[in-house]
NUTI-574521 format. One record per residue: residue in three letters; x, y, z of N, C-alpha, C, CB in turn. Coordinates in steps of 0.1 Angstrom, whole numbers. Glycine has a CB too. Layout:
+------+-------+-------+-------+-------+-------+-------+-------+-------+-------+-------+-------+-------+
: lose :   n_X :   n_Y :   n_Z :  ca_X :  ca_Y :  ca_Z :   c_X :   c_Y :   c_Z :  cb_X :  cb_Y :  cb_Z :
+------+-------+-------+-------+-------+-------+-------+-------+-------+-------+-------+-------+-------+
:  ala :     X :     Y :     Z :     X :     Y :     Z :     X :     Y :     Z :     X :     Y :     Z :
...
+------+-------+-------+-------+-------+-------+-------+-------+-------+-------+-------+-------+-------+
//
This chain:
+------+-------+-------+-------+-------+-------+-------+-------+-------+-------+-------+-------+-------+
: lose :   n_X :   n_Y :   n_Z :  ca_X :  ca_Y :  ca_Z :   c_X :   c_Y :   c_Z :  cb_X :  cb_Y :  cb_Z :
+------+-------+-------+-------+-------+-------+-------+-------+-------+-------+-------+-------+-------+
:  unk :     8 :   -12 :     0 :     0 :     0 :     0 :     9 :    12 :     0 :   -10 :     0 :    12 :
:  unk :     5 :    22 :    -9 :    13 :    34 :   -10 :    10 :    44 :     1 :    11 :    40 :   -24 :
:  unk :    20 :    50 :     7 :    19 :    61 :    16 :    22 :    74 :     9 :    27 :    59 :    28 :
:  unk :    23 :    84 :    16 :    26 :    97 :    10 :    42 :    98 :     9 :    21 :   109 :    18 :
:  unk :    46 :   105 :    -1 :    60 :   109 :    -2 :    61 :   124 :     1 :    66 :   106 :   -16 :
:  unk :    69 :   127 :    11 :    71 :   141 :    15 :    84 :   146 :    10 :    70 :   142 :    31 :
:  unk :    84 :   155 :     1 :    97 :   160 :    -4 :   103 :   171 :     6 :    95 :   166 :   -18 :
:  unk :   115 :   169 :    10 :   122 :   178 :    19 :   133 :   185 :    11 :   128 :   171 :    31 :
:  unk :   133 :   198 :    11 :   143 :   206 :     4 :   146 :   219 :    11 :   139 :   208 :   -11 :
:  unk :   155 :   227 :     6 :   159 :   239 :    11 :   169 :   246 :     2 :   164 :   238 :    26 :
:  unk :   178 :   253 :     8 :   189 :   259 :     1 :   202 :   258 :     9 :   186 :   274 :    -3 :
:  unk :   213 :   262 :     3 :   226 :   261 :    10 :   225 :   270 :    22 :   237 :   265 :     0 :
:  unk :   228 :   264 :    33 :   228 :   272 :    46 :   215 :   274 :    53 :   234 :   286 :    43 :
:  unk :   205 :   267 :    47 :   191 :   269 :    54 :   189 :   259 :    65 :   180 :   267 :    44 :
:  unk :   197 :   248 :    65 :   196 :   238 :    76 :   188 :   226 :    72 :   190 :   244 :    88 :
:  unk :   187 :   222 :    60 :   179 :   211 :    56 :   184 :   198 :    62 :   179 :   209 :    40 :
:  unk :   197 :   196 :    63 :   203 :   184 :    68 :   199 :   183 :    83 :   218 :   184 :    67 :
:  unk :   199 :   194 :    90 :   195 :   194 :   104 :   181 :   189 :   106 :   196 :   208 :   110 :
:  unk :   172 :   194 :    97 :   158 :   190 :    98 :   156 :   175 :    94 :   149 :   199 :    88 :
:  unk :   164 :   171 :    84 :   163 :   157 :    80 :   167 :   148 :    92 :   173 :   155 :    68 :
:  unk :   177 :   152 :    99 :   181 :   144 :   111 :   171 :   144 :   121 :   195 :   149 :   116 :
:  unk :   165 :   155 :   124 :   154 :   156 :   133 :   142 :   147 :   130 :   148 :   171 :   134 :
:  unk :   139 :   146 :   117 :   129 :   137 :   113 :   133 :   122 :   115 :   125 :   139 :    98 :
:  unk :   145 :   119 :   112 :   150 :   105 :   115 :   149 :   102 :   130 :   165 :   104 :   110 :
:  unk :   152 :   112 :   138 :   152 :   110 :   152 :   138 :   107 :   157 :   157 :   122 :   160 :
:  unk :   128 :   112 :   150 :   114 :   110 :   153 :   108 :    97 :   147 :   105 :   122 :   148 :
:  unk :   117 :    90 :   140 :   112 :    77 :   134 :   109 :    78 :   119 :   101 :    72 :   142 :
:  unk :   111 :    89 :   113 :   108 :    90 :    99 :   117 :    81 :    90 :   108 :   104 :    94 :
:  unk :   112 :    75 :    80 :   121 :    69 :    70 :   125 :    79 :    60 :   114 :    56 :    64 :
:  unk :   138 :    82 :    59 :   143 :    92 :    50 :   151 :    86 :    38 :   151 :   102 :    57 :
:  unk :   147 :    88 :    26 :   154 :    84 :    14 :   162 :    96 :    10 :   144 :    79 :     3 :
:  unk :   175 :    94 :     9 :   185 :   105 :     8 :   190 :   106 :    -7 :   196 :   104 :    17 :
:  unk :   187 :   116 :   -14 :   191 :   118 :   -28 :   207 :   118 :   -29 :   186 :   130 :   -34 :
:  unk :   213 :   124 :   -19 :   228 :   124 :   -19 :   234 :   111 :   -18 :   233 :   133 :    -8 :
:  unk :   228 :   102 :   -10 :   233 :    88 :    -9 :   232 :    81 :   -22 :   225 :    80 :     2 :
:  unk :   221 :    83 :   -29 :   219 :    76 :   -42 :   228 :    83 :   -53 :   204 :    77 :   -46 :
:  unk :   230 :    95 :   -51 :   239 :   102 :   -61 :   253 :    96 :   -61 :   240 :   117 :   -58 :
:  unk :   257 :    91 :   -49 :   270 :    85 :   -48 :   270 :    70 :   -53 :   275 :    85 :   -33 :
:  unk :   258 :    64 :   -50 :   257 :    50 :   -54 :   257 :    48 :   -69 :   244 :    44 :   -48 :
:  unk :   250 :    57 :   -76 :   249 :    55 :   -90 :   261 :    58 :   -98 :   237 :    63 :   -95 :
:  unk :   272 :    63 :   -92 :   284 :    66 :   -99 :   296 :    58 :   -92 :   287 :    81 :   -99 :
:  unk :   293 :    47 :   -85 :   303 :    39 :   -80 :   311 :    32 :   -91 :   297 :    28 :   -70 :
:  unk :   324 :    29 :   -88 :   332 :    22 :   -98 :   325 :    10 :  -104 :   346 :    18 :   -92 :
:  unk :   325 :     9 :  -117 :   319 :    -2 :  -124 :   304 :     0 :  -128 :   319 :   -14 :  -115 :
:  unk :   299 :    12 :  -123 :   285 :    15 :  -126 :   283 :    21 :  -140 :   279 :    24 :  -116 :
:  unk :   271 :    19 :  -146 :   268 :    25 :  -159 :   269 :    40 :  -158 :   254 :    20 :  -163 :
:  unk :   265 :    46 :  -146 :   265 :    60 :  -145 :   279 :    66 :  -146 :   259 :    64 :  -131 :
:  unk :   289 :    59 :  -139 :   302 :    64 :  -140 :   308 :    62 :  -154 :   311 :    56 :  -130 :
:  unk :   304 :    52 :  -161 :   309 :    50 :  -175 :   304 :    61 :  -183 :   304 :    36 :  -180 :
:  unk :   292 :    65 :  -182 :   286 :    76 :  -190 :   293 :    90 :  -187 :   271 :    77 :  -188 :
:  unk :   296 :    92 :  -174 :   303 :   104 :  -170 :   317 :   105 :  -176 :   304 :   105 :  -154 :
:  unk :   324 :    94 :  -176 :   337 :    93 :  -182 :   336 :    96 :  -197 :   344 :    80 :  -180 :
:  unk :   326 :    90 :  -204 :   324 :    93 :  -218 :   322 :   107 :  -221 :   312 :    84 :  -223 :
:  unk :   314 :   114 :  -212 :   310 :   128 :  -214 :   321 :   138 :  -210 :   298 :   131 :  -206 :
:  unk :   329 :   135 :  -200 :   338 :   145 :  -194 :   353 :   140 :  -194 :   334 :   147 :  -180 :
:  unk :   355 :   128 :  -198 :   369 :   123 :  -199 :   374 :   117 :  -187 :   378 :   135 :  -203 :
:  unk :   385 :   109 :  -188 :   391 :   102 :  -177 :   397 :   110 :  -167 :   401 :    91 :  -182 :
:  unk :   399 :   123 :  -170 :   404 :   133 :  -160 :   396 :   135 :  -148 :   407 :   146 :  -167 :
:  unk :   383 :   130 :  -148 :   375 :   132 :  -137 :   375 :   119 :  -127 :   360 :   134 :  -141 :
:  unk :   385 :   110 :  -130 :   386 :    98 :  -122 :   398 :   100 :  -113 :   388 :    86 :  -131 :
:  unk :   397 :    94 :  -101 :   409 :    93 :   -92 :   417 :    81 :   -96 :   404 :    92 :   -77 :
:  unk :   430 :    80 :   -91 :   438 :    69 :   -95 :   432 :    55 :   -93 :   451 :    69 :   -87 :
:  unk :   423 :    54 :   -83 :   417 :    41 :   -80 :   405 :    38 :   -89 :   413 :    40 :   -65 :
:  unk :   402 :    47 :   -98 :   391 :    45 :  -107 :   377 :    51 :  -102 :   389 :    31 :  -110 :
:  unk :   377 :    56 :   -90 :   365 :    62 :   -85 :   364 :    77 :   -90 :   364 :    62 :   -69 :
:  unk :   352 :    82 :   -89 :   349 :    96 :   -94 :   356 :   106 :   -85 :   334 :    98 :   -94 :
:  unk :   363 :   115 :   -91 :   369 :   127 :   -84 :   358 :   138 :   -84 :   383 :   131 :   -90 :
:  unk :   351 :   139 :   -74 :   340 :   149 :   -73 :   344 :   163 :   -74 :   331 :   147 :   -61 :
:  unk :   356 :   166 :   -69 :   361 :   179 :   -69 :   365 :   183 :   -83 :   374 :   180 :   -60 :
:  unk :   371 :   175 :   -90 :   375 :   178 :  -104 :   362 :   179 :  -113 :   384 :   167 :  -110 :
:  unk :   353 :   170 :  -111 :   340 :   171 :  -119 :   333 :   184 :  -115 :   332 :   159 :  -116 :
:  unk :   333 :   187 :  -102 :   326 :   199 :   -98 :   332 :   212 :  -104 :   326 :   200 :   -83 :
:  unk :   345 :   212 :  -106 :   352 :   223 :  -111 :   348 :   225 :  -126 :   367 :   222 :  -110 :
:  unk :   345 :   214 :  -133 :   341 :   214 :  -147 :   327 :   219 :  -148 :   342 :   201 :  -153 :
:  unk :   318 :   214 :  -140 :   303 :   217 :  -142 :   298 :   229 :  -135 :   295 :   205 :  -138 :
:  unk :   305 :   234 :  -125 :   300 :   244 :  -116 :   297 :   257 :  -123 :   310 :   247 :  -104 :
:  unk :   306 :   261 :  -132 :   304 :   274 :  -139 :   299 :   273 :  -153 :   317 :   281 :  -139 :
:  unk :   296 :   261 :  -158 :   291 :   259 :  -172 :   278 :   252 :  -171 :   302 :   251 :  -180 :
:  unk :   267 :   259 :  -174 :   254 :   254 :  -173 :   252 :   242 :  -182 :   244 :   264 :  -175 :
:  unk :   257 :   243 :  -194 :   255 :   232 :  -204 :   261 :   219 :  -199 :   261 :   235 :  -217 :
:  unk :   273 :   219 :  -193 :   279 :   207 :  -187 :   272 :   202 :  -175 :   294 :   210 :  -185 :
:  unk :   267 :   212 :  -167 :   260 :   208 :  -155 :   247 :   201 :  -159 :   256 :   221 :  -146 :
:  unk :   240 :   206 :  -169 :   228 :   199 :  -174 :   231 :   185 :  -179 :   221 :   208 :  -185 :
:  unk :   242 :   184 :  -186 :   246 :   171 :  -191 :   248 :   161 :  -180 :   259 :   172 :  -199 :
:  unk :   255 :   165 :  -169 :   257 :   157 :  -157 :   244 :   153 :  -151 :   266 :   164 :  -147 :
:  unk :   235 :   163 :  -150 :   222 :   160 :  -144 :   214 :   149 :  -152 :   214 :   173 :  -143 :
:  unk :   215 :   150 :  -165 :   208 :   140 :  -174 :   213 :   126 :  -172 :   210 :   144 :  -189 :
:  unk :   226 :   125 :  -168 :   232 :   112 :  -165 :   228 :   107 :  -151 :   247 :   112 :  -166 :
:  unk :   229 :   116 :  -142 :   227 :   112 :  -128 :   213 :   111 :  -123 :   236 :   121 :  -119 :
:  unk :   205 :   122 :  -125 :   192 :   123 :  -119 :   182 :   112 :  -122 :   186 :   136 :  -124 :
:  unk :   181 :   107 :  -134 :   171 :    96 :  -136 :   175 :    84 :  -128 :   170 :    92 :  -151 :
:  unk :   188 :    81 :  -127 :   193 :    69 :  -119 :   190 :    71 :  -104 :   208 :    67 :  -122 :
:  unk :   192 :    83 :  -100 :   190 :    86 :   -86 :   175 :    84 :   -82 :   194 :   101 :   -82 :
:  unk :   166 :    90 :   -91 :   152 :    88 :   -89 :   147 :    74 :   -89 :   144 :    97 :   -99 :
:  unk :   153 :    66 :   -99 :   149 :    52 :   -99 :   153 :    45 :   -87 :   156 :    46 :  -112 :
:  unk :   165 :    48 :   -81 :   169 :    42 :   -69 :   161 :    46 :   -57 :   184 :    45 :   -66 :
:  unk :   158 :    59 :   -56 :   149 :    63 :   -45 :   135 :    57 :   -46 :   148 :    79 :   -46 :
:  unk :   130 :    56 :   -58 :   116 :    50 :   -59 :   117 :    35 :   -55 :   111 :    51 :   -73 :
:  unk :   127 :    28 :   -59 :   129 :    14 :   -55 :   130 :    12 :   -40 :   140 :     8 :   -62 :
:  unk :   138 :    21 :   -34 :   140 :    20 :   -19 :   127 :    23 :   -12 :   151 :    31 :   -15 :
:  unk :   119 :    32 :   -18 :   106 :    36 :   -12 :    96 :    25 :   -13 :   101 :    49 :   -18 :
:  unk :    95 :    19 :   -24 :    86 :     8 :   -26 :    90 :    -5 :   -18 :    84 :     4 :   -41 :
:  unk :   103 :    -7 :   -16 :   108 :   -18 :    -7 :   103 :   -15 :     7 :   123 :   -19 :    -8 :
:  unk :   104 :    -2 :    12 :   100 :     1 :    25 :    85 :    -1 :    27 :   104 :    16 :    28 :
:  unk :    77 :     3 :    17 :    63 :     2 :    18 :    58 :   -13 :    19 :    56 :     8 :     6 :
:  unk :    66 :   -22 :    14 :    62 :   -36 :    14 :    61 :   -41 :    29 :    72 :   -45 :     7 :
:  unk :    70 :   -36 :    37 :    70 :   -39 :    52 :    63 :   -29 :    60 :    84 :   -41 :    57 :
:  unk :    60 :   -17 :    55 :    54 :    -6 :    63 :    43 :     1 :    54 :    64 :     4 :    68 :
:  unk :    33 :    -7 :    50 :    23 :    -2 :    41 :    16 :    11 :    46 :    12 :   -12 :    38 :
:  unk :    15 :    21 :    37 :     8 :    33 :    41 :    16 :    43 :    48 :    -4 :    30 :    48 :
:  unk :    28 :    40 :    52 :    36 :    49 :    60 :    41 :    61 :    51 :    47 :    42 :    67 :
:  unk :    42 :    73 :    57 :    48 :    84 :    49 :    63 :    82 :    48 :    46 :    97 :    56 :
:  unk :    69 :    86 :    37 :    83 :    85 :    35 :    88 :    99 :    31 :    86 :    74 :    23 :
:  unk :   100 :   103 :    37 :   105 :   116 :    34 :   116 :   114 :    23 :   111 :   122 :    47 :
:  unk :   115 :   122 :    12 :   126 :   123 :     2 :   134 :   135 :     5 :   120 :   122 :   -12 :
:  unk :   146 :   134 :     8 :   155 :   145 :    11 :   163 :   148 :    -2 :   166 :   141 :    23 :
:  unk :   158 :   159 :    -9 :   163 :   162 :   -22 :   167 :   176 :   -23 :   153 :   158 :   -33 :
:  unk :   180 :   179 :   -24 :   184 :   194 :   -25 :   178 :   201 :   -37 :   199 :   194 :   -26 :
:  unk :   177 :   195 :   -48 :   172 :   202 :   -60 :   158 :   197 :   -64 :   182 :   200 :   -72 :
:  unk :   150 :   195 :   -54 :   137 :   189 :   -56 :   128 :   198 :   -65 :   130 :   188 :   -42 :
:  unk :   127 :   210 :   -62 :   119 :   219 :   -70 :   124 :   222 :   -84 :   116 :   232 :   -62 :
:  unk :   137 :   223 :   -85 :   144 :   226 :   -98 :   143 :   214 :  -107 :   158 :   230 :   -96 :
:  unk :   143 :   202 :  -102 :   144 :   190 :  -110 :   131 :   183 :  -112 :   154 :   181 :  -104 :
:  unk :   132 :   170 :  -117 :   120 :   163 :  -120 :   115 :   154 :  -109 :   123 :   154 :  -132 :
:  unk :   123 :   153 :   -98 :   119 :   144 :   -86 :   106 :   149 :   -80 :   130 :   144 :   -76 :
:  unk :   102 :   162 :   -82 :    90 :   167 :   -76 :    77 :   160 :   -81 :    89 :   182 :   -79 :
:  unk :    78 :   154 :   -93 :    66 :   147 :   -98 :    63 :   135 :   -89 :    68 :   143 :  -112 :
:  unk :    72 :   130 :   -81 :    70 :   118 :   -73 :    64 :   122 :   -59 :    83 :   111 :   -71 :
:  unk :    65 :   134 :   -55 :    62 :   138 :   -41 :    47 :   143 :   -40 :    71 :   148 :   -36 :
:  unk :    41 :   141 :   -29 :    28 :   145 :   -26 :    27 :   159 :   -19 :    20 :   135 :   -17 :
:  unk :    37 :   162 :   -11 :    38 :   174 :    -4 :    53 :   179 :    -4 :    33 :   173 :    11 :
:  unk :    55 :   192 :    -3 :    68 :   198 :    -3 :    71 :   205 :    10 :    71 :   207 :   -16 :
:  unk :    81 :   202 :    17 :    85 :   209 :    29 :    98 :   216 :    26 :    88 :   199 :    41 :
:  unk :    98 :   229 :    27 :   109 :   238 :    25 :   115 :   243 :    38 :   106 :   250 :    16 :
:  unk :   128 :   240 :    40 :   135 :   245 :    52 :   140 :   259 :    48 :   147 :   236 :    57 :
:  unk :   135 :   269 :    56 :   137 :   283 :    52 :   146 :   290 :    62 :   124 :   291 :    51 :
:  unk :   156 :   298 :    57 :   164 :   308 :    64 :   165 :   320 :    55 :   178 :   302 :    69 :
:  unk :   166 :   331 :    61 :   167 :   344 :    53 :   180 :   344 :    46 :   166 :   356 :    62 :
:  unk :   181 :   351 :    34 :   193 :   351 :    27 :   205 :   356 :    35 :   191 :   360 :    15 :
:  unk :   203 :   365 :    44 :   213 :   370 :    53 :   219 :   359 :    62 :   209 :   382 :    62 :
:  unk :   209 :   350 :    67 :   213 :   339 :    75 :   221 :   329 :    67 :   201 :   333 :    82 :
:  unk :   216 :   326 :    55 :   223 :   317 :    46 :   237 :   322 :    44 :   215 :   316 :    32 :
:  unk :   239 :   334 :    41 :   252 :   340 :    38 :   262 :   338 :    50 :   252 :   354 :    34 :
:  unk :   257 :   341 :    62 :   265 :   340 :    74 :   269 :   325 :    76 :   258 :   345 :    86 :
:  unk :   259 :   316 :    75 :   262 :   302 :    78 :   272 :   296 :    68 :   249 :   294 :    78 :
:  unk :   270 :   299 :    55 :   279 :   294 :    45 :   293 :   299 :    47 :   274 :   297 :    31 :
:  unk :   295 :   312 :    50 :   308 :   317 :    52 :   315 :   310 :    64 :   307 :   333 :    55 :
:  unk :   307 :   309 :    75 :   312 :   303 :    87 :   315 :   288 :    85 :   303 :   305 :    99 :
:  unk :   306 :   281 :    79 :   307 :   266 :    77 :   319 :   262 :    68 :   294 :   260 :    72 :
:  unk :   320 :   269 :    57 :   329 :   265 :    46 :   342 :   274 :    46 :   322 :   266 :    33 :
:  unk :   342 :   284 :    55 :   354 :   292 :    55 :   356 :   301 :    43 :   366 :   284 :    57 :
:  unk :   345 :   306 :    37 :   345 :   313 :    25 :   344 :   328 :    27 :   334 :   309 :    16 :
:  unk :   349 :   335 :    17 :   347 :   350 :    17 :   333 :   353 :    14 :   357 :   357 :     7 :
:  unk :   328 :   365 :    17 :   315 :   369 :    13 :   312 :   367 :    -1 :   312 :   383 :    18 :
:  unk :   321 :   371 :   -10 :   319 :   369 :   -24 :   318 :   355 :   -29 :   331 :   376 :   -32 :
:  unk :   326 :   346 :   -23 :   326 :   332 :   -26 :   312 :   326 :   -22 :   337 :   324 :   -20 :
:  unk :   308 :   329 :   -10 :   296 :   324 :    -4 :   284 :   329 :   -12 :   294 :   328 :    11 :
:  unk :   284 :   342 :   -16 :   273 :   347 :   -24 :   272 :   340 :   -38 :   275 :   362 :   -26 :
:  unk :   284 :   337 :   -43 :   284 :   330 :   -56 :   277 :   317 :   -55 :   298 :   328 :   -61 :
:  unk :   279 :   309 :   -44 :   273 :   296 :   -43 :   258 :   297 :   -40 :   280 :   289 :   -31 :
:  unk :   254 :   307 :   -32 :   240 :   309 :   -30 :   233 :   313 :   -42 :   238 :   320 :   -19 :
:  unk :   239 :   322 :   -50 :   232 :   328 :   -62 :   232 :   317 :   -74 :   239 :   340 :   -67 :
:  unk :   240 :   307 :   -72 :   239 :   296 :   -82 :   227 :   287 :   -81 :   252 :   287 :   -81 :
:  unk :   220 :   289 :   -69 :   208 :   281 :   -67 :   195 :   290 :   -69 :   208 :   276 :   -52 :
:  unk :   184 :   283 :   -70 :   171 :   290 :   -70 :   170 :   298 :   -57 :   159 :   280 :   -72 :
:  unk :   165 :   310 :   -57 :   164 :   318 :   -45 :   155 :   311 :   -35 :   158 :   332 :   -48 :
:  unk :   158 :   311 :   -23 :   150 :   304 :   -12 :   136 :   309 :   -11 :   157 :   305 :     1 :
:  unk :   134 :   322 :   -14 :   120 :   328 :   -14 :   112 :   322 :   -25 :   121 :   343 :   -15 :
:  unk :   118 :   318 :   -36 :   110 :   312 :   -47 :   106 :   298 :   -43 :   118 :   312 :   -60 :
:  unk :   115 :   291 :   -36 :   112 :   277 :   -31 :   101 :   278 :   -21 :   124 :   270 :   -25 :
:  unk :   102 :   288 :   -12 :    92 :   290 :    -1 :    78 :   291 :    -8 :    95 :   302 :     7 :
:  unk :    77 :   298 :   -19 :    64 :   302 :   -25 :    57 :   289 :   -30 :    67 :   311 :   -37 :
:  unk :    64 :   278 :   -33 :    57 :   267 :   -38 :    56 :   255 :   -27 :    64 :   261 :   -50 :
:  unk :    60 :   259 :   -15 :    60 :   248 :    -4 :    46 :   245 :     1 :    69 :   253 :     7 :
:  unk :    44 :   232 :     4 :    32 :   228 :    11 :    33 :   232 :    26 :    29 :   213 :    10 :
:  unk :    46 :   231 :    31 :    49 :   234 :    45 :    62 :   241 :    45 :    49 :   221 :    54 :
:  unk :    64 :   250 :    55 :    77 :   257 :    56 :    82 :   255 :    71 :    75 :   273 :    53 :
:  unk :    94 :   251 :    72 :   101 :   250 :    85 :   110 :   263 :    86 :   109 :   237 :    87 :
:  unk :   106 :   272 :    95 :   114 :   284 :    97 :   127 :   280 :   106 :   106 :   295 :   105 :
:  unk :   138 :   283 :   100 :   151 :   279 :   107 :   161 :   290 :   108 :   157 :   267 :    99 :
:  unk :   155 :   302 :   111 :   164 :   314 :   114 :   167 :   315 :   129 :   157 :   326 :   109 :
:  unk :   158 :   309 :   137 :   160 :   311 :   151 :   166 :   300 :   159 :   146 :   314 :   157 :
:  unk :   163 :   299 :   172 :   169 :   288 :   180 :   165 :   274 :   175 :   164 :   289 :   194 :
:  unk :   174 :   265 :   177 :   172 :   251 :   172 :   160 :   245 :   178 :   184 :   243 :   176 :
:  unk :   156 :   249 :   191 :   145 :   243 :   197 :   132 :   247 :   190 :   144 :   247 :   212 :
:  unk :   131 :   259 :   185 :   120 :   264 :   177 :   118 :   255 :   164 :   121 :   279 :   174 :
:  unk :   130 :   253 :   158 :   129 :   244 :   146 :   124 :   230 :   150 :   143 :   243 :   140 :
:  unk :   129 :   225 :   161 :   125 :   211 :   165 :   110 :   210 :   168 :   133 :   207 :   177 :
:  unk :   105 :   221 :   174 :    90 :   221 :   177 :    82 :   220 :   164 :    87 :   233 :   185 :
:  unk :    87 :   228 :   154 :    79 :   228 :   141 :    80 :   214 :   134 :    85 :   238 :   131 :
:  unk :    92 :   208 :   135 :    94 :   195 :   128 :    85 :   184 :   136 :   109 :   191 :   129 :
:  unk :    85 :   185 :   149 :    77 :   175 :   156 :    62 :   177 :   153 :    79 :   177 :   172 :
:  unk :    57 :   189 :   152 :    43 :   191 :   149 :    40 :   186 :   135 :    40 :   206 :   150 :
:  unk :    49 :   189 :   125 :    47 :   184 :   112 :    46 :   169 :   111 :    57 :   189 :   102 :
:  unk :    56 :   162 :   118 :    57 :   148 :   117 :    44 :   141 :   124 :    69 :   143 :   124 :
:  unk :    40 :   147 :   135 :    28 :   142 :   142 :    16 :   143 :   132 :    25 :   150 :   155 :
:  unk :    15 :   154 :   125 :     3 :   155 :   116 :     4 :   145 :   104 :     3 :   169 :   110 :
:  unk :    16 :   143 :    99 :    18 :   134 :    88 :    15 :   119 :    93 :    32 :   134 :    82 :
:  unk :    19 :   116 :   105 :    17 :   102 :   110 :     2 :   101 :   112 :    25 :   100 :   123 :
:  unk :    -5 :   111 :   118 :   -19 :   110 :   120 :   -27 :   108 :   107 :   -24 :   123 :   127 :
:  unk :   -23 :   115 :    97 :   -29 :   113 :    84 :   -27 :    99 :    78 :   -24 :   124 :    74 :
:  unk :   -15 :    94 :    80 :   -13 :    80 :    75 :   -21 :    70 :    82 :     2 :    77 :    77 :
:  unk :   -25 :    73 :    95 :   -33 :    63 :   103 :   -48 :    65 :    99 :   -32 :    65 :   118 :
:  unk :   -51 :    77 :    94 :   -66 :    79 :    91 :   -70 :    72 :    78 :   -68 :    94 :    90 :
:  unk :   -61 :    69 :    70 :   -65 :    62 :    57 :   -54 :    62 :    47 :   -78 :    68 :    51 :
:  unk :   -54 :    52 :    38 :   -43 :    51 :    28 :   -44 :    62 :    18 :   -44 :    38 :    21 :
:  unk :   -33 :    66 :    13 :   -32 :    75 :     2 :   -36 :    68 :   -11 :   -18 :    82 :     0 :
:  unk :   -41 :    75 :   -21 :   -45 :    68 :   -33 :   -33 :    63 :   -40 :   -52 :    78 :   -43 :
:  unk :   -34 :    51 :   -47 :   -23 :    45 :   -54 :   -20 :    52 :   -66 :   -26 :    30 :   -56 :
:  unk :    -7 :    52 :   -70 :    -2 :    57 :   -83 :    -5 :    47 :   -94 :    13 :    61 :   -83 :
+------+-------+-------+-------+-------+-------+-------+-------+-------+-------+-------+-------+-------+
//
């Protein structure tokens, strides 16, 4: 029996990973897009083979694994190459996430599943989700956190933030917003309330099947 898929997203420095961990602590089953993004390009995978075909063997480490730093340097500033990489990786990631989700539902029918996807709204994964949760922090908070966390200058941090869809645009399409500008306890209270509501809905009746 199919449950709801709750898409969790945010922006750099908004605290999505913090909220994802809070949901795990509450018992949520979280399917992580970043985990699948690593799996689908492991040595020997079809995904890695296509990346090498597209970008050359210079993106490999000596042991044959993907050098993410080198690949990132190639695609970060060139949209055409970034789109090419996404065409290779994203469908495989979504297929893996969907398989993991359906495997979970076999043992936990009707339960909500959280999809943790950084580029949920920008990409095609949103067609799988029933509700969208955006973790929000003001652009000023984003800037401060990214500078502190990554040891970047203001210019470098701004460049990374501006390379993403503005967080206010993501907020505008959210089903739910978790405000994460303030104390961590305030964030936790919002996450607990949201998860309680989602669990109550899953007990009240099954979601329609796809």
